[in-house]
MARNUGU-688130 format. One record per residue (C-alpha): residue in three letters; x, y, z; residue number from 1; chain. Coordinates in steps of 0.1 Angstrom, whole numbers, padded with zeros to 4 digits. Layout:
+-------+-------+-------+-------+------+-------+
! kollo !    px !    py !    pz ! firo ! kemar !
+-------+-------+-------+-------+------+-------+
!   ALA !     X !     Y !     Z !  NUM !     A !
...
+-------+-------+-------+-------+------+-------+
***
This chain:
+-------+-------+-------+-------+------+-------+
! kollo !    px !    py !    pz ! firo ! kemar !
+-------+-------+-------+-------+------+-------+
!   UNK !  0658 !  0293 !  0265 !    1 !     A !
!   UNK !  0624 !  0276 !  0265 !    2 !     A !
!   UNK !  0606 !  0305 !  0245 !    3 !     A !
!   UNK !  0632 !  0300 !  0216 !    4 !     A !
!   UNK !  0627 !  0260 !  0217 !    5 !     A !
!   UNK !  0589 !  0266 !  0215 !    6 !     A !
!   UNK !  0595 !  0288 !  0185 !    7 !     A !
!   UNK !  0615 !  0263 !  0168 !    8 !     A !
!   UNK !  0589 !  0236 !  0175 !    9 !     A !
!   UNK !  0562 !  0259 !  0161 !   10 !     A !
!   UNK !  0580 !  0274 !  0132 !   11 !     A !
!   UNK !  0598 !  0242 !  0119 !   12 !     A !
!   UNK !  0566 !  0227 !  0104 !   13 !     A !
!   UNK !  0558 !  0259 !  0087 !   14 !     A !
!   UNK !  0592 !  0260 !  0070 !   15 !     A !
!   UNK !  0594 !  0222 !  0062 !   16 !     A !
!   UNK !  0563 !  0218 !  0047 !   17 !     A !
!   UNK !  0567 !  0246 !  0021 !   18 !     A !
!   UNK !  0602 !  0233 !  0016 !   19 !     A !
!   UNK !  0589 !  0198 !  0009 !   20 !     A !
!   UNK !  0563 !  0209 ! -0015 !   21 !     A !
!   UNK !  0590 !  0229 ! -0033 !   22 !     A !
!   UNK !  0615 !  0199 ! -0033 !   23 !     A !
!   UNK !  0591 !  0171 ! -0039 !   24 !     A !
!   UNK !  0552 !  0176 ! -0045 !   25 !     A !
!   UNK !  0532 !  0144 ! -0044 !   26 !     A !
!   UNK !  0502 !  0159 ! -0062 !   27 !     A !
!   UNK !  0486 !  0143 ! -0092 !   28 !     A !
!   UNK !  0493 !  0148 ! -0128 !   29 !     A !
!   UNK !  0476 !  0179 ! -0142 !   30 !     A !
!   UNK !  0473 !  0198 ! -0173 !   31 !     A !
!   UNK !  0475 !  0235 ! -0171 !   32 !     A !
!   UNK !  0470 !  0262 ! -0197 !   33 !     A !
!   UNK !  0493 !  0295 ! -0193 !   34 !     A !
!   UNK !  0481 !  0321 ! -0213 !   35 !     A !
!   UNK !  0505 !  0346 ! -0230 !   36 !     A !
!   UNK !  0519 !  0375 ! -0208 !   37 !     A !
!   UNK !  0511 !  0354 ! -0175 !   38 !     A !
!   UNK !  0532 !  0368 ! -0143 !   39 !     A !
!   UNK !  0545 !  0348 ! -0117 !   40 !     A !
!   UNK !  0515 !  0355 ! -0093 !   41 !     A !
!   UNK !  0495 !  0350 ! -0125 !   42 !     A !
!   UNK !  0509 !  0313 ! -0128 !   43 !     A !
!   UNK !  0507 !  0308 ! -0091 !   44 !     A !
!   UNK !  0471 !  0313 ! -0092 !   45 !     A !
!   UNK !  0466 !  0292 ! -0121 !   46 !     A !
!   UNK !  0485 !  0263 ! -0105 !   47 !     A !
!   UNK !  0463 !  0268 ! -0072 !   48 !     A !
!   UNK !  0429 !  0268 ! -0091 !   49 !     A !
!   UNK !  0439 !  0238 ! -0107 !   50 !     A !
!   UNK !  0448 !  0218 ! -0075 !   51 !     A !
!   UNK !  0483 !  0215 ! -0087 !   52 !     A !
!   UNK !  0498 !  0234 ! -0056 !   53 !     A !
!   UNK !  0478 !  0244 ! -0024 !   54 !     A !
!   UNK !  0490 !  0278 ! -0019 !   55 !     A !
!   UNK !  0497 !  0303 ! -0042 !   56 !     A !
!   UNK !  0509 !  0326 ! -0018 !   57 !     A !
!   UNK !  0535 !  0301 ! -0007 !   58 !     A !
!   UNK !  0545 !  0291 ! -0041 !   59 !     A !
!   UNK !  0553 !  0329 ! -0049 !   60 !     A !
!   UNK !  0574 !  0336 ! -0019 !   61 !     A !
!   UNK !  0592 !  0303 ! -0023 !   62 !     A !
!   UNK !  0601 !  0312 ! -0061 !   63 !     A !
!   UNK !  0613 !  0346 ! -0055 !   64 !     A !
!   UNK !  0636 !  0332 ! -0027 !   65 !     A !
!   UNK !  0645 !  0299 ! -0041 !   66 !     A !
!   UNK !  0636 !  0301 ! -0080 !   67 !     A !
!   UNK !  0653 !  0322 ! -0109 !   68 !     A !
!   UNK !  0639 !  0354 ! -0122 !   69 !     A !
!   UNK !  0633 !  0337 ! -0157 !   70 !     A !
!   UNK !  0599 !  0349 ! -0172 !   71 !     A !
!   UNK !  0571 !  0325 ! -0173 !   72 !     A !
!   UNK !  0565 !  0313 ! -0209 !   73 !     A !
!   UNK !  0528 !  0305 ! -0224 !   74 !     A !
!   UNK !  0514 !  0272 ! -0233 !   75 !     A !
!   UNK !  0500 !  0239 ! -0217 !   76 !     A !
!   UNK !  0522 !  0224 ! -0193 !   77 !     A !
!   UNK !  0518 !  0188 ! -0176 !   78 !     A !
!   UNK !  0527 !  0189 ! -0142 !   79 !     A !
!   UNK !  0537 !  0155 ! -0127 !   80 !     A !
!   UNK !  0536 !  0140 ! -0095 !   81 !     A !
!   UNK !  0569 !  0143 ! -0072 !   82 !     A !
!   UNK !  0583 !  0171 ! -0095 !   83 !     A !
!   UNK !  0581 !  0195 ! -0068 !   84 !     A !
!   UNK !  0568 !  0234 ! -0070 !   85 !     A !
!   UNK !  0605 !  0241 ! -0081 !   86 !     A !
!   UNK !  0601 !  0219 ! -0110 !   87 !     A !
!   UNK !  0570 !  0232 ! -0120 !   88 !     A !
!   UNK !  0585 !  0266 ! -0121 !   89 !     A !
!   UNK !  0614 !  0257 ! -0139 !   90 !     A !
!   UNK !  0593 !  0238 ! -0163 !   91 !     A !
!   UNK !  0571 !  0268 ! -0169 !   92 !     A !
!   UNK !  0605 !  0290 ! -0174 !   93 !     A !
!   UNK !  0621 !  0266 ! -0199 !   94 !     A !
!   UNK !  0588 !  0265 ! -0218 !   95 !     A !
!   UNK !  0585 !  0225 ! -0216 !   96 !     A !
!   UNK !  0550 !  0225 ! -0229 !   97 !     A !
!   UNK !  0529 !  0192 ! -0236 !   98 !     A !
!   UNK !  0535 !  0184 ! -0272 !   99 !     A !
!   UNK !  0506 !  0176 ! -0295 !  100 !     A !
!   UNK !  0513 !  0149 ! -0315 !  101 !     A !
!   UNK !  0494 !  0142 ! -0349 !  102 !     A !
!   UNK !  0502 !  0113 ! -0373 !  103 !     A !
!   UNK !  0492 !  0112 ! -0411 !  104 !     A !
!   UNK !  0493 !  0079 ! -0423 !  105 !     A !
!   UNK !  0506 !  0072 ! -0457 !  106 !     A !
!   UNK !  0482 !  0072 ! -0484 !  107 !     A !
!   UNK !  0455 !  0093 ! -0464 !  108 !     A !
!   UNK !  0438 !  0117 ! -0489 !  109 !     A !
!   UNK !  0437 !  0153 ! -0483 !  110 !     A !
!   UNK !  0399 !  0155 ! -0475 !  111 !     A !
!   UNK !  0410 !  0132 ! -0446 !  112 !     A !
!   UNK !  0437 !  0154 ! -0437 !  113 !     A !
!   UNK !  0417 !  0181 ! -0432 !  114 !     A !
!   UNK !  0392 !  0160 ! -0413 !  115 !     A !
!   UNK !  0418 !  0148 ! -0389 !  116 !     A !
!   UNK !  0430 !  0183 ! -0380 !  117 !     A !
!   UNK !  0394 !  0196 ! -0375 !  118 !     A !
!   UNK !  0385 !  0166 ! -0352 !  119 !     A !
!   UNK !  0418 !  0174 ! -0329 !  120 !     A !
!   UNK !  0404 !  0196 ! -0302 !  121 !     A !
!   UNK !  0440 !  0207 ! -0290 !  122 !     A !
!   UNK !  0445 !  0225 ! -0324 !  123 !     A !
!   UNK !  0428 !  0259 ! -0331 !  124 !     A !
!   UNK !  0409 !  0277 ! -0363 !  125 !     A !
!   UNK !  0397 !  0268 ! -0394 !  126 !     A !
!   UNK !  0417 !  0248 ! -0423 !  127 !     A !
!   UNK !  0409 !  0238 ! -0456 !  128 !     A !
!   UNK !  0417 !  0204 ! -0477 !  129 !     A !
!   UNK !  0449 !  0208 ! -0487 !  130 !     A !
!   UNK !  0461 !  0202 ! -0526 !  131 !     A !
!   UNK !  0461 !  0163 ! -0530 !  132 !     A !
!   UNK !  0498 !  0151 ! -0525 !  133 !     A !
!   UNK !  0513 !  0181 ! -0508 !  134 !     A !
!   UNK !  0513 !  0167 ! -0475 !  135 !     A !
!   UNK !  0540 !  0144 ! -0463 !  136 !     A !
!   UNK !  0526 !  0112 ! -0441 !  137 !     A !
!   UNK !  0546 !  0113 ! -0409 !  138 !     A !
!   UNK !  0541 !  0120 ! -0371 !  139 !     A !
!   UNK !  0543 !  0157 ! -0360 !  140 !     A !
!   UNK !  0547 !  0174 ! -0326 !  141 !     A !
!   UNK !  0530 !  0208 ! -0324 !  142 !     A !
!   UNK !  0525 !  0228 ! -0290 !  143 !     A !
!   UNK !  0491 !  0226 ! -0278 !  144 !     A !
!   UNK !  0469 !  0257 ! -0292 !  145 !     A !
!   UNK !  0489 !  0257 ! -0325 !  146 !     A !
!   UNK !  0466 !  0267 ! -0354 !  147 !     A !
!   UNK !  0454 !  0239 ! -0378 !  148 !     A !
!   UNK !  0465 !  0263 ! -0407 !  149 !     A !
!   UNK !  0503 !  0264 ! -0390 !  150 !     A !
!   UNK !  0501 !  0227 ! -0386 !  151 !     A !
!   UNK !  0492 !  0220 ! -0423 !  152 !     A !
!   UNK !  0517 !  0243 ! -0437 !  153 !     A !
!   UNK !  0544 !  0225 ! -0416 !  154 !     A !
!   UNK !  0536 !  0195 ! -0434 !  155 !     A !
!   UNK !  0534 !  0205 ! -0467 !  156 !     A !
!   UNK !  0567 !  0220 ! -0460 !  157 !     A !
!   UNK !  0580 !  0186 ! -0449 !  158 !     A !
!   UNK !  0568 !  0173 ! -0482 !  159 !     A !
!   UNK !  0584 !  0199 ! -0503 !  160 !     A !
!   UNK !  0620 !  0195 ! -0485 !  161 !     A !
!   UNK !  0614 !  0153 ! -0486 !  162 !     A !
!   UNK !  0606 !  0154 ! -0523 !  163 !     A !
!   UNK !  0636 !  0175 ! -0532 !  164 !     A !
!   UNK !  0659 !  0150 ! -0515 !  165 !     A !
!   UNK !  0642 !  0122 ! -0529 !  166 !     A !
!   UNK !  0640 !  0138 ! -0565 !  167 !     A !
!   UNK !  0677 !  0145 ! -0565 !  168 !     A !
!   UNK !  0685 !  0108 ! -0558 !  169 !     A !
!   UNK !  0663 !  0094 ! -0587 !  170 !     A !
!   UNK !  0677 !  0067 ! -0605 !  171 !     A !
!   UNK !  0679 !  0064 ! -0643 !  172 !     A !
!   UNK !  0652 !  0035 ! -0645 !  173 !     A !
!   UNK !  0626 !  0062 ! -0632 !  174 !     A !
!   UNK !  0600 !  0069 ! -0659 !  175 !     A !
!   UNK !  0586 !  0100 ! -0644 !  176 !     A !
!   UNK !  0601 !  0133 ! -0657 !  177 !     A !
!   UNK !  0592 !  0158 ! -0629 !  178 !     A !
!   UNK !  0588 !  0159 ! -0593 !  179 !     A !
!   UNK !  0549 !  0163 ! -0596 !  180 !     A !
!   UNK !  0546 !  0134 ! -0618 !  181 !     A !
!   UNK !  0565 !  0110 ! -0590 !  182 !     A !
!   UNK !  0539 !  0121 ! -0564 !  183 !     A !
!   UNK !  0512 !  0113 ! -0587 !  184 !     A !
!   UNK !  0525 !  0078 ! -0598 !  185 !     A !
!   UNK !  0536 !  0073 ! -0560 !  186 !     A !
!   UNK !  0498 !  0081 ! -0549 !  187 !     A !
!   UNK !  0491 !  0052 ! -0569 !  188 !     A !
!   UNK !  0516 !  0030 ! -0560 !  189 !     A !
!   UNK !  0508 !  0036 ! -0522 !  190 !     A !
!   UNK !  0468 !  0029 ! -0530 !  191 !     A !
!   UNK !  0477 ! -0005 ! -0545 !  192 !     A !
!   UNK !  0499 ! -0020 ! -0519 !  193 !     A !
!   UNK !  0501 ! -0019 ! -0484 !  194 !     A !
!   UNK !  0533 ! -0041 ! -0485 !  195 !     A !
!   UNK !  0565 ! -0027 ! -0483 !  196 !     A !
!   UNK !  0582 ! -0053 ! -0498 !  197 !     A !
!   UNK !  0559 ! -0048 ! -0530 !  198 !     A !
!   UNK !  0563 ! -0011 ! -0534 !  199 !     A !
!   UNK !  0594 ! -0012 ! -0558 !  200 !     A !
!   UNK !  0580 ! -0041 ! -0582 !  201 !     A !
!   UNK !  0544 ! -0023 ! -0584 !  202 !     A !
!   UNK !  0563 !  0006 ! -0591 !  203 !     A !
!   UNK !  0581 ! -0010 ! -0619 !  204 !     A !
!   UNK !  0549 ! -0027 ! -0632 !  205 !     A !
!   UNK !  0534 !  0010 ! -0639 !  206 !     A !
!   UNK !  0567 !  0022 ! -0653 !  207 !     A !
!   UNK !  0568 ! -0007 ! -0676 !  208 !     A !
!   UNK !  0536 !  0002 ! -0688 !  209 !     A !
!   UNK !  0539 !  0039 ! -0689 !  210 !     A !
!   UNK !  0571 !  0031 ! -0711 !  211 !     A !
!   UNK !  0550 !  0008 ! -0735 !  212 !     A !
!   UNK !  0521 !  0034 ! -0738 !  213 !     A !
!   UNK !  0497 !  0008 ! -0720 !  214 !     A !
!   UNK !  0467 !  0021 ! -0699 !  215 !     A !
!   UNK !  0477 !  0018 ! -0662 !  216 !     A !
!   UNK !  0441 !  0002 ! -0652 !  217 !     A !
!   UNK !  0446 !  0013 ! -0617 !  218 !     A !
!   UNK !  0412 !  0012 ! -0597 !  219 !     A !
!   UNK !  0422 !  0035 ! -0572 !  220 !     A !
!   UNK !  0422 !  0062 ! -0601 !  221 !     A !
!   UNK !  0387 !  0055 ! -0610 !  222 !     A !
!   UNK !  0374 !  0058 ! -0573 !  223 !     A !
!   UNK !  0391 !  0090 ! -0565 !  224 !     A !
!   UNK !  0368 !  0116 ! -0582 !  225 !     A !
!   UNK !  0340 !  0095 ! -0570 !  226 !     A !
!   UNK !  0348 !  0097 ! -0530 !  227 !     A !
!   UNK !  0375 !  0122 ! -0530 !  228 !     A !
!   UNK !  0399 !  0097 ! -0519 !  229 !     A !
!   UNK !  0377 !  0081 ! -0490 !  230 !     A !
!   UNK !  0366 !  0042 ! -0496 !  231 !     A !
!   UNK !  0340 !  0032 ! -0520 !  232 !     A !
!   UNK !  0325 !  0006 ! -0500 !  233 !     A !
!   UNK !  0313 ! -0013 ! -0531 !  234 !     A !
!   UNK !  0322 ! -0025 ! -0563 !  235 !     A !
!   UNK !  0330 !  0000 ! -0591 !  236 !     A !
!   UNK !  0302 !  0003 ! -0615 !  237 !     A !
!   UNK !  0306 ! -0004 ! -0655 !  238 !     A !
!   UNK !  0294 !  0033 ! -0660 !  239 !     A !
!   UNK !  0320 !  0047 ! -0636 !  240 !     A !
!   UNK !  0348 !  0026 ! -0655 !  241 !     A !
!   UNK !  0336 !  0045 ! -0687 !  242 !     A !
!   UNK !  0335 !  0079 ! -0674 !  243 !     A !
!   UNK !  0364 !  0105 ! -0683 !  244 !     A !
!   UNK !  0368 !  0122 ! -0652 !  245 !     A !
!   UNK !  0406 !  0131 ! -0658 !  246 !     A !
!   UNK !  0417 !  0102 ! -0634 !  247 !     A !
!   UNK !  0402 !  0072 ! -0649 !  248 !     A !
!   UNK !  0432 !  0053 ! -0662 !  249 !     A !
!   UNK !  0410 !  0027 ! -0675 !  250 !     A !
!   UNK !  0400 !  0050 ! -0703 !  251 !     A !
!   UNK !  0434 !  0067 ! -0712 !  252 !     A !
!   UNK !  0471 !  0059 ! -0712 !  253 !     A !
!   UNK !  0495 !  0080 ! -0692 !  254 !     A !
!   UNK !  0491 !  0093 ! -0657 !  255 !     A !
!   UNK !  0460 !  0108 ! -0644 !  256 !     A !
!   UNK !  0457 !  0146 ! -0639 !  257 !     A !
!   UNK !  0471 !  0144 ! -0604 !  258 !     A !
!   UNK !  0478 !  0126 ! -0574 !  259 !     A !
!   UNK !  0448 !  0103 ! -0557 !  260 !     A !
!   UNK !  0464 !  0107 ! -0520 !  261 !     A !
!   UNK !  0493 !  0117 ! -0500 !  262 !     A !
!   UNK !  0520 !  0093 ! -0507 !  263 !     A !
!   UNK !  0549 !  0083 ! -0482 !  264 !     A !
!   UNK !  0586 !  0084 ! -0485 !  265 !     A !
!   UNK !  0585 !  0049 ! -0493 !  266 !     A !
!   UNK !  0564 !  0051 ! -0522 !  267 !     A !
!   UNK !  0580 !  0082 ! -0539 !  268 !     A !
!   UNK !  0614 !  0063 ! -0536 !  269 !     A !
!   UNK !  0600 !  0033 ! -0549 !  270 !     A !
!   UNK !  0588 !  0052 ! -0580 !  271 !     A !
!   UNK !  0622 !  0070 ! -0584 !  272 !     A !
!   UNK !  0639 !  0034 ! -0582 !  273 !     A !
!   UNK !  0617 !  0010 ! -0596 !  274 !     A !
!   UNK !  0623 ! -0025 ! -0593 !  275 !     A !
!   UNK !  0639 ! -0042 ! -0624 !  276 !     A !
!   UNK !  0611 ! -0063 ! -0637 !  277 !     A !
!   UNK !  0594 ! -0076 ! -0669 !  278 !     A !
!   UNK !  0560 ! -0077 ! -0653 !  279 !     A !
!   UNK !  0530 ! -0056 ! -0668 !  280 !     A !
!   UNK !  0502 ! -0072 ! -0645 !  281 !     A !
!   UNK !  0493 ! -0081 ! -0611 !  282 !     A !
!   UNK !  0465 ! -0091 ! -0591 !  283 !     A !
!   UNK !  0458 ! -0098 ! -0554 !  284 !     A !
!   UNK !  0466 ! -0134 ! -0540 !  285 !     A !
!   UNK !  0444 ! -0134 ! -0513 !  286 !     A !
!   UNK !  0470 ! -0129 ! -0484 !  287 !     A !
!   UNK !  0472 ! -0093 ! -0486 !  288 !     A !
!   UNK !  0498 ! -0093 ! -0512 !  289 !     A !
!   UNK !  0497 ! -0096 ! -0551 !  290 !     A !
!   UNK !  0507 ! -0124 ! -0579 !  291 !     A !
!   UNK !  0527 ! -0108 ! -0606 !  292 !     A !
!   UNK !  0525 ! -0119 ! -0646 !  293 !     A !
!   UNK !  0544 ! -0106 ! -0676 !  294 !     A !
!   UNK !  0520 ! -0119 ! -0701 !  295 !     A !
!   UNK !  0481 ! -0116 ! -0705 !  296 !     A !
!   UNK !  0478 ! -0154 ! -0705 !  297 !     A !
!   UNK !  0494 ! -0155 ! -0672 !  298 !     A !
!   UNK !  0475 ! -0127 ! -0659 !  299 !     A !
!   UNK !  0442 ! -0139 ! -0668 !  300 !     A !
!   UNK !  0450 ! -0172 ! -0650 !  301 !     A !
!   UNK !  0458 ! -0155 ! -0620 !  302 !     A !
!   UNK !  0429 ! -0134 ! -0619 !  303 !     A !
!   UNK !  0406 ! -0165 ! -0624 !  304 !     A !
!   UNK !  0424 ! -0181 ! -0593 !  305 !     A !
!   UNK !  0414 ! -0150 ! -0575 !  306 !     A !
!   UNK !  0380 ! -0151 ! -0583 !  307 !     A !
!   UNK !  0377 ! -0186 ! -0573 !  308 !     A !
!   UNK !  0393 ! -0182 ! -0540 !  309 !     A !
!   UNK !  0366 ! -0150 ! -0537 !  310 !     A !
!   UNK !  0339 ! -0171 ! -0546 !  311 !     A !
!   UNK !  0350 ! -0198 ! -0520 !  312 !     A !
!   UNK !  0350 ! -0170 ! -0494 !  313 !     A !
!   UNK !  0314 ! -0158 ! -0501 !  314 !     A !
!   UNK !  0327 ! -0124 ! -0517 !  315 !     A !
!   UNK !  0314 ! -0128 ! -0551 !  316 !     A !
+-------+-------+-------+-------+------+-------+
***
């Protein structure tokens, strides 16, 4: 009897400790890469090497006794404290990988979309700058290790779907004749105002100008061929205003030859349903918004006020 008690006393810790680890492991948070084709034994070794568990052998034994026979799935996993070894195994069998979040802001030009993808170390492979206006600004989740090219194609597919949906709901007031024209005009609206409340009225102003055969006179269209959509960092030169680039809306009436950025849903929707307005002009008001005018005389007065404000700020 004493011998049995001794075995229980000695054996109980040997059983309880692994059982506790299986149910509730207080280890730290770790990210671990599990390659394609990894077996249970291989996964155990990787978790042990990363100090997620303290015994690959015990993990394998407990997994065979207490776990399911489901295969291990590849990916990058984040193993949080107190999940327990059993939780780690189920996580790898379900494929609950760490999601890689990539955000493309509204109005980001394609050269910066490319740069953002290249700068992300958790994406793999090369990528070229996409066609301007082909990417839908949004926040996307990808599996760590996804290729940059696949991520880009996903963003472009999202734009194709969203544009088709918005185009189907266009209003008679829109001046654009094709989805491509909608993206081009929306990219100008996107660059001209950061205020959501102004998008439809800015779209209305440009729609009025297009209908009347007026030039759009949009500064961002002059800047685009100079910088590829990146900030200019200085005032536009007179020589640049006179340069025919195919984008310069100070030289010719109508839309530029293509988009100057990747517009978001709201700007595309604004172009397809512009605000009913008689305004033909607008200028900054000094607060981040704009003041609108229906006549050139009103516009000149508003511009004079804007210049006065800029001089007072030491900007001119």
